[in-house]
C-alpha positions in Angstrom: 130.6 97.6 81.9 130.4 100.9 80.0 132.0 101.9 76.7 135.1 102.9 78.6 135.8 99.2 79.1 136.4 99.0 75.3 139.3 101.4 75.9 140.6 99.3 78.7 140.3 96.2 76.6 142.3 97.8 73.8 145.1 98.7 76.1 145.0 95.3 77.9 145.4 93.4 74.7 148.7 95.1 74.1 151.4 93.8 76.5 155.1 93.4 75.8 156.9 90.4 77.3 160.4 90.9 78.7 162.0 88.8 76.0 160.1 89.9 72.9 159.1 93.4 71.9 156.8 92.0 69.2 154.9 89.5 71.3 151.3 90.2 72.3 149.8 88.9 75.5 146.0 89.0 75.9 145.0 90.0 79.4 141.3 90.2 78.9 138.7 89.6 76.2 135.1 90.6 75.4 132.7 87.7 75.9 129.4 89.4 75.3 128.2 92.7 73.7 125.0 94.1 75.2 123.8 97.1 73.1 126.6 99.6 73.5 128.3 97.9 76.5 130.6 94.9 76.8 131.0 92.1 79.3 134.6 91.1 79.8 136.0 87.7 80.8 137.3 89.4 84.0 133.6 90.3 84.9 132.6 86.7 84.5 135.6 85.5 86.5 134.9 87.9 89.3 131.3 86.9 89.6 132.2 83.2 89.5 134.5 83.8 92.5 131.7 85.5 94.3 129.2 82.7 93.6 131.8 80.2 94.8 132.4 82.2 98.0 128.6 82.5 98.8 128.1 78.8 98.1 131.0 77.8 100.3 129.7 79.9 103.2 126.3 78.1 102.9 128.0 74.7 102.4 126.3 74.4 99.0 127.9 72.2 96.3 128.1 73.8 92.9 128.1 72.3 89.4 131.2 72.6 87.2 132.1 76.1 86.1 131.5 75.1 82.5 127.8 74.9 83.5 127.7 77.7 86.0 129.2 80.2 83.6 126.0 80.3 81.6 124.1 81.4 84.7 126.7 84.0 85.4 126.6 85.4 81.9 122.8 85.6 82.0 123.0 87.6 85.3 125.6 89.9 83.9 123.5 90.5 80.7 120.4 91.4 82.7 122.5 93.6 85.1 124.1 95.4 82.2 120.6 96.1 80.6 119.4 97.6 83.9 122.6 99.6 84.4 121.9 101.1 80.9 118.5 102.1 82.1 120.0 103.6 85.2 122.3 105.7 83.1 119.3 107.2 81.3 117.8 108.2 84.6 121.1 109.6 85.9 121.0 107.2 88.9 124.3 107.2 90.9 125.1 105.4 94.1 127.5 107.6 96.1 130.3 106.2 98.3 128.4 106.9 101.6 125.4 104.9 100.5 127.7 102.2 99.2 129.7 102.0 102.4 126.5 101.8 104.4 125.2 98.9 102.2 128.5 97.0 102.6 128.5 97.5 106.4 124.9 96.2 106.5 126.0 93.2 104.4 128.9 92.5 106.8 126.6 92.8 109.8 124.1 90.3 108.3 127.1 87.9 108.0 127.9 88.6 111.6 131.3 90.1 110.8 133.0 93.4 110.6 133.9 95.1 107.3 137.6 94.3 108.0 136.7 90.6 108.5 134.7 90.7 105.2 137.7 92.1 103.4 139.8 89.3 104.8 137.3 86.7 103.7 137.2 88.2 100.2 141.0 88.2 100.0 141.1 84.6 101.0 138.7 83.8 98.1 140.9 85.7 95.7 138.3 88.5 95.3 139.6 92.1 95.1 137.7 94.3 97.6 137.7 97.2 95.0 136.0 94.9 92.5 133.6 93.7 95.2 132.7 97.3 96.0 131.9 98.1 92.4 129.8 94.9 92.1 127.7 96.0 95.1 127.4 99.5 93.6 126.2 97.9 90.3 123.7 95.7 92.2 122.3 98.8 94.0 122.2 100.8 90.8 120.4 98.1 88.9 117.9 97.6 91.7 117.1 101.3 91.9 116.5 101.4 88.1 114.3 98.4 88.3 112.3 99.8 91.1 111.7 103.1 89.3 110.7 101.5 86.1 108.4 98.8 87.6 106.7 101.3 90.0 105.5 103.2 87.0 103.7 100.1 85.7 101.9 99.4 89.0 98.4 100.8 89.7 96.6 99.7 92.9 92.9 100.7 93.2 91.3 101.2 96.6 88.7 98.6 95.7 91.4 96.1 95.1 92.7 96.7 98.6 89.3 96.3 100.1 88.6 93.1 98.2 91.8 91.5 99.2 91.5 92.6 102.8 88.0 91.0 102.9 89.5 87.8 101.5 92.3 87.8 104.1 89.9 88.4 107.0 87.8 85.4 105.8 90.8 83.1 105.7 90.7 80.6 108.6 94.5 80.3 108.6 95.4 83.9 108.5 99.0 84.6 108.0 100.3 81.3 106.7 103.7 81.8 105.0 105.8 79.5 102.8 109.5 79.3 102.4 109.8 78.4 98.7 112.5 77.6 96.1 111.9 77.8 92.3 113.3 76.4 89.1 112.3 77.9 85.7 113.0 76.2 82.3 112.5 79.2 80.1 110.8 79.2 76.7 111.9 82.0 74.3 109.2 83.9 72.5 108.0 82.1 69.4 109.4 78.8 70.6 108.6 75.9 68.3 106.6 72.8 69.3 109.8 70.9 69.4 111.4 73.4 71.8 108.3 73.3 74.0 108.4 69.6 74.2 112.1 69.5 75.0 111.6 72.1 77.8 108.8 70.0 79.2 110.8 66.8 79.1 113.7 68.6 80.9 111.4 69.9 83.6 109.9 66.5 84.2 113.3 65.0 84.4 114.3 67.5 87.0 111.2 66.7 89.0 112.1 63.0 88.8 115.6 63.7 90.1 114.1 65.8 93.0 111.7 63.0 93.9 114.7 60.7 94.1 116.4 63.0 96.6 118.5 65.3 94.3 119.5 68.7 95.9 117.1 71.4 94.7 119.6 74.2 95.0 122.2 72.3 93.0 119.7 71.7 90.2 118.7 75.4 90.3 122.3 76.5 89.9 122.9 74.3 87.0 119.5 74.3 85.1 117.2 77.1 86.2 116.6 80.3 84.1 114.7 81.9 87.0 115.6 85.2 88.7 116.9 83.4 91.8 119.0 80.8 90.0 122.3 82.1 91.5 120.7 81.9 95.0 119.9 78.2 94.5 116.4 79.1 93.5 115.5 80.4 97.0 112.7 83.0 97.2 112.5 82.9 101.0 109.4 83.5 103.1 106.3 84.7 101.4 102.6 84.4 101.9 100.5 83.1 99.0 99.3 86.6 98.3 102.8 88.0 98.0 103.9 85.4 95.5 103.5 85.6 91.8 100.0 84.4 91.0 101.2 81.3 89.2 103.0 80.3 92.4 100.1 81.0 94.7 97.7 79.0 92.5 99.9 75.9 92.8 101.2 76.1 96.3 97.8 76.2 98.2 97.7 73.9 101.2 101.0 72.2 100.3 103.1 70.9 103.2 106.8 71.1 104.0 109.0 69.3 101.6 106.4 69.2 98.7 107.7 69.3 95.2 105.2 71.1 92.9 105.2 70.9 89.1 106.2 71.1 86.5 103.5 73.6 85.5 103.4 76.0 82.5 103.3 79.8 82.3 103.9 82.2 79.5 107.6 82.2 80.1 108.2 78.5 80.5 107.9 75.5 82.9 108.2 76.0 86.7 109.1 73.7 89.6 108.5 74.7 93.2 109.7 73.3 96.5 108.1 74.1 99.8 111.0 74.3 102.2 109.0 75.2 105.3 105.6 76.6 106.5 104.7 78.9 109.4 101.8 81.1 110.6 101.5 84.7 111.8 99.8 86.2 114.9 97.1 88.8 114.9 97.9 92.5 115.6 96.8 94.1 118.9 97.6 97.5 120.5 97.1 99.2 123.8 94.6 102.1 123.8 94.3 104.6 126.6 91.2 106.7 127.5 92.5 109.8 129.2 91.3 113.3 130.1 93.3 116.4 130.6 93.2 120.1 131.4 95.4 122.4 129.3 96.5 125.9 130.2 98.4 128.0 127.6 100.9 130.6 128.7 100.5 134.2 127.5 101.6 137.8 128.3 99.4 137.6 131.4 100.0 133.9 132.3 103.6 132.9 132.8 104.9 129.3 133.0 105.2 129.6 136.8 101.6 131.0 137.0 100.2 128.2 134.8 102.0 125.5 136.8 100.8 126.9 140.1 97.2 127.2 138.9 97.1 123.6 137.8 98.6 122.5 141.1 95.7 124.2 142.9 93.2 122.7 140.5 94.7 119.2 141.1 94.4 119.7 144.9 90.8 120.8 144.6 89.9 117.7 142.4 91.7 115.3 144.8 90.0 116.8 147.8 86.6 116.6 146.2 86.0 120.3 146.1 85.4 120.2 142.3 85.2 117.5 139.6 87.7 117.0 136.9 85.0 117.4 134.2 83.8 120.8 135.7 87.4 122.1 135.9 88.1 121.1 132.3 85.0 122.7 131.0 85.7 125.9 132.9 89.5 126.2 132.4 90.9 124.0 129.6 92.3 125.7 126.5 91.7 122.6 124.5 88.1 123.3 123.2 87.8 119.8 121.5 88.1 118.0 124.8 86.9 120.7 127.2 83.2 120.2 126.1 83.6 116.5 127.0 85.0 117.2 130.5 88.5 116.9 129.2 88.1 113.4 127.8 90.3 112.6 124.7 88.6 109.3 124.0 90.3 106.0 123.2 93.6 106.5 121.5 97.0 104.9 121.1 99.6 106.8 123.0 101.7 107.2 119.8 99.4 110.0 118.6 100.5 112.3 121.4 103.6 114.5 121.7 106.4 112.8 123.6 105.8 114.4 127.0 102.1 113.6 127.0 102.7 110.1 125.6 105.1 109.4 128.5 102.5 110.4 131.0 99.6 108.4 129.7 101.8 105.3 129.3 103.2 105.3 132.8 100.4 106.7 134.9 98.4 104.2 136.9 94.7 104.1 136.1 92.7 106.7 138.1 95.8 108.8 139.0 96.0 112.5 138.2 99.5 113.6 137.1 101.5 116.5 138.5 101.5 119.5 136.1 103.8 119.0 133.1 104.7 121.1 130.1 104.5 120.2 126.4 104.8 122.3 123.2 101.0 123.1 123.6 101.2 124.4 127.2 100.8 123.1 130.7 98.7 120.0 131.5 97.4 117.7 134.1 96.1 114.3 132.9 94.3 111.4 134.3 94.2 107.9 132.8 90.6 106.6 133.0 91.2 103.2 131.5 93.3 101.0 129.3 92.4 98.2 126.9 93.9 95.8 124.4 92.4 96.3 121.0 92.6 93.9 118.1 93.8 96.1 115.2 94.1 93.2 112.8 91.5 94.7 110.5 93.5 97.9 110.0 96.7 95.9 109.8 95.2 93.6 107.2 94.3 96.5 105.0 97.9 97.7 105.2 99.0 94.2 104.6 96.6 93.9 101.6 98.2 96.9 100.0 101.7 95.6 100.6 100.7 92.2 99.2 99.2 93.7 96.1 102.2 95.9 95.5 104.6 93.0 96.1 102.6 90.7 93.8 102.3 93.2 91.0 106.0 94.3 91.5 107.2 90.7 91.1 105.0 90.1 88.1 105.8 93.4 86.4 109.5 93.2 87.1 109.7 89.8 85.3 107.7 91.2 82.4 109.8 94.4 82.2 113.1 92.4 82.3 111.8 90.1 79.6 110.9 93.0 77.4 114.2 94.7 78.1 116.1 91.5 77.0 113.9 90.9 74.0 114.6 94.4 72.7 118.4 94.3 73.3 121.2 93.6 70.9 123.2 90.8 72.4 126.2 89.2 70.7 128.8 86.7 72.0 131.8 87.1 69.8 133.0 83.7 68.6 129.7 82.0 69.8 127.2 83.0 67.0 125.0 80.0 67.9 124.5 81.4 71.4 123.6 85.0 70.5 120.7 86.4 72.5 
């Protein structure tokens, strides 16, 4: 969807039939102009096929294409705008990264890449076109991430405050699987437009309360970012959701229909598909002590190993204590003054050879001499304990929550600004110009 498509368009409009040298046969046409790029009918057709394939895989009925095409066009417009931003940043997705993404996609669908190609062919989708669509998706996503990250600022105090709130919650870790419908209001919408949007939203809620399929209504009516996924946002905690979601969804149970409620961009409807909880975080800590000998020009590997073997025998026989030997011999000054004790630590902080020893040694057992990058050691595990690290994990989670929340909110604001500042024209459909 770059300017070179205009060249392809010009060529594709000129075709000679076998029987008439003067006949013109249109093969493609421009359906939308987005700044200096165009969206072709073939782009719309290709995405429609993909939407139908995805819906068929999920057993999801779709509205008529005459309705669905508006959603597809909107997605293509927003994608084009993001690709234009990517061009400005020089973002390119190379073939290796693209192949890796497609392989991951196939694995998520529990099939090989070859099986994926067969499925696409069966749906009338060119694999080459599919590859380029995935490339565009990745490119647009990277541009969006770069631009939105610049708009996000998370202060340490924000993390502390949210971590405190999370720790105070009685039902720590509750998550909701939600779906969303947005009836969008354009900037400067009139009172009549606002009333019409509200009536439409209320009518959708009435249909949902009578048993209408949420995903089908999202496909046909939603202007939200997940419309072509049936409105599905997936699993999120209240803190990870856009604030307007979290404010409405509190304590709602499975199957609840929420809304319509108003925000700056329009009227929203939510459905709680499911609810689940999360467990606290615990880790194993080890209190160990060691003696370290470093090799030098006067102490070889063999010499260090033999010296530690003798020290170990002396400790086991009771001729000297581990603490005295560590203070007298260990080349680790930080632990030597404490009788070789390293204190309570998670094994992950140690180098691999040392980590393996403290993980497998029975408590109270002194290891045989072993070598690491630091030198030769003997180590004894004094004790092990399970520690609740939920507090540290909650602070990490608080940061991720704040980032996710701000990212979702800023991404929507950025996309809306991007669209508002774009030149969008649909040739032959002046009344639908963006």
